[in-house]
C-alpha positions in Angstrom: 49.0 6.7 25.4 50.4 5.0 28.5 53.0 2.2 28.5 50.4 -0.1 29.8 48.1 0.6 26.8 50.9 0.2 24.4 51.8 -3.2 25.9 48.2 -4.3 25.7 48.2 -3.5 22.0 51.5 -5.2 21.4 50.2 -8.3 23.0 47.0 -8.2 21.1 48.5 -7.7 17.7 51.4 -10.2 18.3 49.0 -13.0 19.2 47.7 -15.0 16.3 44.1 -15.4 16.9 42.0 -17.6 14.7 39.0 -15.9 13.3 36.1 -18.4 13.2 34.8 -18.9 9.7 31.3 -19.7 9.1 29.5 -19.8 5.7 26.7 -17.4 5.4 24.0 -17.1 2.8 24.7 -13.9 0.7 22.3 -14.5 -2.2 20.2 -11.4 -2.5 22.0 -9.7 0.3 22.9 -6.6 -1.8 19.7 -6.6 -3.8 18.3 -3.4 -2.3 21.4 -1.5 -1.5 20.6 1.3 -4.0 17.0 1.3 -3.1 16.1 0.7 -6.7 14.1 -2.4 -7.7 12.6 -3.6 -10.9 14.7 -1.7 -13.5 13.3 -1.7 -17.1 15.8 -1.5 -19.9 15.3 0.5 -23.1 14.6 -2.7 -25.0 11.9 -3.7 -22.5 10.2 -0.3 -22.7 10.4 -0.4 -26.5 8.7 -3.8 -26.5 6.1 -2.6 -24.0 5.0 0.1 -26.4 3.6 -2.7 -28.6 2.3 -4.8 -25.7 -1.2 -4.0 -24.5 -0.5 -6.0 -21.3 2.1 -3.6 -20.1 1.2 0.0 -19.1 3.9 2.6 -19.5 3.2 5.6 -17.3 5.1 8.9 -17.6 5.1 10.8 -14.3 6.4 14.1 -15.6 4.3 17.3 -15.6 2.1 17.8 -18.8 4.1 21.0 -19.6 7.3 18.9 -19.7 5.7 16.4 -22.2 4.8 19.3 -24.5 8.4 20.5 -24.5 10.1 17.1 -25.0 7.7 14.5 -26.3 6.4 11.2 -25.0 7.1 7.5 -25.3 4.5 6.2 -27.8 1.6 4.5 -26.1 2.4 5.9 -22.6 -0.1 7.6 -20.4 0.6 10.7 -18.3 0.0 10.6 -14.5 2.0 13.3 -12.9 4.0 12.2 -9.8 1.9 14.3 -7.5 -1.2 12.5 -8.6 0.1 8.9 -8.7 -0.9 7.9 -5.2 -4.4 9.4 -5.5 -4.9 7.8 -9.0 -4.1 4.3 -7.8 -5.5 4.5 -4.2 -8.6 6.7 -4.4 -9.9 6.8 -7.9 -12.7 4.3 -8.7 -12.3 2.1 -11.7 -14.7 4.1 -13.9 -13.1 7.4 -12.8 -9.6 6.2 -13.7 -10.9 5.0 -17.1 -12.5 8.4 -17.7 -9.4 10.5 -16.6 -6.6 8.3 -18.1 -8.3 6.5 -21.0 -7.7 2.9 -19.9 -9.0 0.5 -17.2 -7.5 1.0 -13.7 -4.6 -1.3 -13.3 -4.9 -4.1 -10.7 -2.2 -5.0 -8.2 -1.0 -7.7 -10.7 -0.8 -5.4 -13.7 2.6 -4.9 -15.4 3.5 -1.3 -15.1 6.7 0.6 -16.2 7.2 4.1 -14.8 9.1 6.7 -16.7 10.1 10.4 -16.3 13.0 12.5 -17.6 15.9 10.8 -15.8 14.4 8.0 -13.7 14.3 9.7 -10.3 10.6 10.6 -10.1 9.6 7.3 -11.7 11.5 5.5 -8.9 9.4 7.5 -6.4 6.2 6.5 -8.3 7.3 2.9 -8.2 7.9 2.9 -4.5 4.6 4.7 -3.9 2.4 2.1 -5.6 4.5 -0.8 -4.3 3.3 0.4 -0.8 -0.2 0.0 -2.2 0.4 -3.6 -3.0 1.4 -3.5 -6.7 3.9 -6.2 -7.5 4.9 -6.0 -11.2 6.2 -2.5 -11.4 9.5 -1.4 -12.9 11.3 1.9 -13.4 12.7 3.0 -16.8 15.8 4.4 -15.2 17.1 6.1 -18.4 13.8 7.9 -18.8 12.9 10.2 -21.6 16.6 11.2 -22.1 17.6 7.6 -22.9 14.5 7.1 -25.0 15.1 10.2 -27.1 18.8 9.5 -27.5 18.3 5.9 -28.7 15.3 6.5 -30.9 16.7 9.5 -32.7 19.9 7.8 -33.7 18.2 6.1 -36.6 
């Protein structure tokens, strides 16, 4: 560094500049930092198993469900079929394939998988289709099994 540059830095750092302070609105600023929205807790999922107004959808592959088990009352729509099921299937086709009426954009839906990663992708997929009341059971099957088998 040249002497000139050093002197500029000395002058800059020795001066006491006031930093203007302005209040800014920060409410909700960090809401989407992780990219995860609408997290469902274990308690909420457990309550949803007895609530016909909330649909719990497991997005794991059927072979995984056979190996591990399922959350009672949940339906299985594998992740690779989620978009097609909600976007392309007609109401009667959805009912025939999945055994319940096709959810509307205002239906309450909780997605689950093994660890919460695939269910987050499913949540984001149907949010893009206009679904508003969707949540992700971030703990997934592992949390469900751990907490229900402690009894």
